N, C-alpha and C positions, 0 to 999 in steps of 0.2 A: 797299823796296815789297814787299808780300804778292805781287803777280803774279810777281815774280821767282822766287817759291819754289814755283811750280806745278809738279808732277810729272806730273799727269794732269788732264784736263780733257774733258768731254762733257756732253750735254745734262741730265744728271741728277746729275752728281758732279764734285767737285774733290779732288784729293788734294794736300796742301802738305808741303813738307818743313819742318817747324816749328822754328824756332830753340830753342836752350835758352835759358832765361831770359825767354821771352815766353809768358805763361800763356794758356791757351785761354778762360777766363772773365774778366770784368773783376774785379779785386782791389778790395778795400776803398780801398786808398790811391787809386785812380782812374788808376794807371799803364796803359800800353798793354796791349791783349790781342787776340787773334784776333777774338773777337766784335765788340769795339768798332770793329776796323778792318775789318769784313767788307764794308763799302761798297766798298772796294779791289777785291772778287772778285765783283762783279756782272757785269762784261764786258757781254754784250748783253741780260742778263736785268734785270728790274724788281725782283725779289727779292734780298735778300741770302742768301747761302749760310749754312746752320747746321751746326755740328759734330754728327757722329752719334756720337762717343765722345770721350774725354778723354785727354790726356796730361799728366803733371805739368809745372809750370813749367820745371823744369831738365832734362827729358827732350827730346831732339830727335828729328826723324823723321816718319814717315808719319802724317798727320792727315786723315782722310775728312770731307769736308763734303758736305751734299746740297743741290742746287739748287732743290728744291721739296718741298712737303710730302708727296706721294705717295712720293717717293724716299726721304725721310728715314724714313718709316714702314717701308718694305721694308728698308731698310740696317739699321735697328735691330732689326728682326725677325731679320735674319740674325746679327746679333751675339748676341741673346738665345738664338738655336737653336744656338750655338755651330758655325755654318757659315763663320765668317770665320776665317782662317789669320793669325795675327800672329807675326811673328819680330823679335825684340829682340836687341841686341848690347850687352854691358856689360863693362866693366873691373872687375875685383874686387881688393880689398885681401886678398890670401891667394890660395893655391891649393885648390881643393876635393880632397877625397880621392874617387878614382875619375874617370873620363873623361866619364861620362853618368849621367843618372838622372832621377827624377821625384819632386818635392817635393809632398807632399798635407799641406798644413798650413792648417786653417781659421782665419780671421781675424777679429778683433773690434776695435772701436774702444774706445779708453779716453782718458780725459782728466782733468786736473787744472789747478787754478788756475795752479799754478807752471809747468808744462811745456807747457800747451796740449793739444792732441789728438794721437794717434798710434795706428797700427794695431799688433796685438800677435797672435801666434800663440795660438789659444783654441780647444780642442775643441768649445767652445759656440758658436763662431762660424760665419760662412758658409763653405761649402766653397770651397777655393782650391787649384788644382793647376797646377804649372809643370814643364815638361821642359826639361832643360838638357844643354849637351854643352859640353865644353872644346875651344876652337879652338886656342889656343896659349898659351904662359905667355912672359913677359919678366920675368926677376928674381923677386920674391916676388908678381907680379900675373899674374892669368889673364884672358884674353879668353874670354866663353862666349856660346854662341847659345842663346837663351831661347825657348820656344815655349808661351806661357801659354794653358791651356784654358778659363779662367776670366779675368773683368776685374775683381777686385776693387781696391778702392782701394789703391795702395801695394803691390800684390800681389808685384811682382817684388822690390821693395827689401826687405821684410820676408822673403820666402822666401831672398833670399841672404844676409841677416844672421842669421836664426834657423834656417833650414833647412840651409844649407851652411856657416854660420860665416864667411862671406866676404863682407862688405858690399860694396855697389857703392861703388866708388872715388869720393870726393868727396861722398857722401851726407850731407847736414847733420843729419838727423834719427836715421838707423839706422846710420850709420857714423862716420868720423872728420871728414867735412868737407874742406875745403881750397879754396885760391884759384882751382884750375882748374876748379871746379863739377863737378857730377855727370856721371859717365861712363856714361850710359844712353841708347840710341839705339834707336828703332822704326825698324829696317832695312827690313823688308818687310811687305806688306799685300795680302792677296788676298781679295778679296769676290765670291762668286758671285753671278750676275744670271740670272733665268730666261729671259728674251728676248733677251739681249745677252751678249757676250763678258764674262768675269769681269773685274773691276778688279784688275790685278796690278802691282804698283809696287814698286819698290826705290829707297830714299833713298841720296843720295851719302854716301860716307864721311866722318864729322865729322873736322874739324881737330883737334878736342881729342882724339881717339884717337891721330892721328900725333903729336902734341905729347907725349903720355904714352908714346910709344914703340911704338906698335902701328900700323904701316903697313897700307894696304889689303891684304885677302886676295884 
C-alpha cells in the first residue's frame, strides 16, 4: 500500500519513498503507477495528490506530491528556480577518476525505429549539471553521492555513463543492465517554503544496495 511508503505529510505535501519498478505516470501497458493509485493517498482530503516532479521507473526514493493546486504551483516554481536540493546515491560499474567534481554536459533526445529514444550528450542540447562525490568503493564498483543542479530527463544516468565513463549499475539503457535492477536512489529532498519549515526528507537505505555489497553509511 502506498500509505506505508509515506516519509512526510502535512496539509500541502506528501513525500513517498517510491519503490524501484513502480512508474510515476501510467505506462502504455496499463500496469500500476503512482498516479493511477493516488486515491490511496487522499487521507482526509477530497483531492488526489499530484506528483510535482518525476523519477524514472527503476529509480527509488523521495518523490514529492502536492495535495492541492496552489501548493503544486509553489513547489513547481521552487524546482524551476533551482531552490530545491536533491541528493541521489548510485552504485556505478567502475570507479571514477578523482574523488569529486562537476559534470557540465548538455543533453539532447535522439530516437530511431530500431532502438527507440534515449538521451545523449550534445553541445546543442539543454544545459545539464551534476555534482558528484565518491563515498566509497567495493571491488570494481563505486558508491557516489550526486547533487543535480538541473533536472533533465535521464540526466544522472547519462552523466554517469558519458561524463564519468562509469554507468549506473543495472542501467538497461546506458549501462550493462542486469537482473538486480538499476541501483539509483533519490536519497534526500529539501524543498524550501516561505511561510512554513522546509520539507527536508531522507529516504531509507535501499535493500538493493545492501544486496550489492554496500551497507548503509
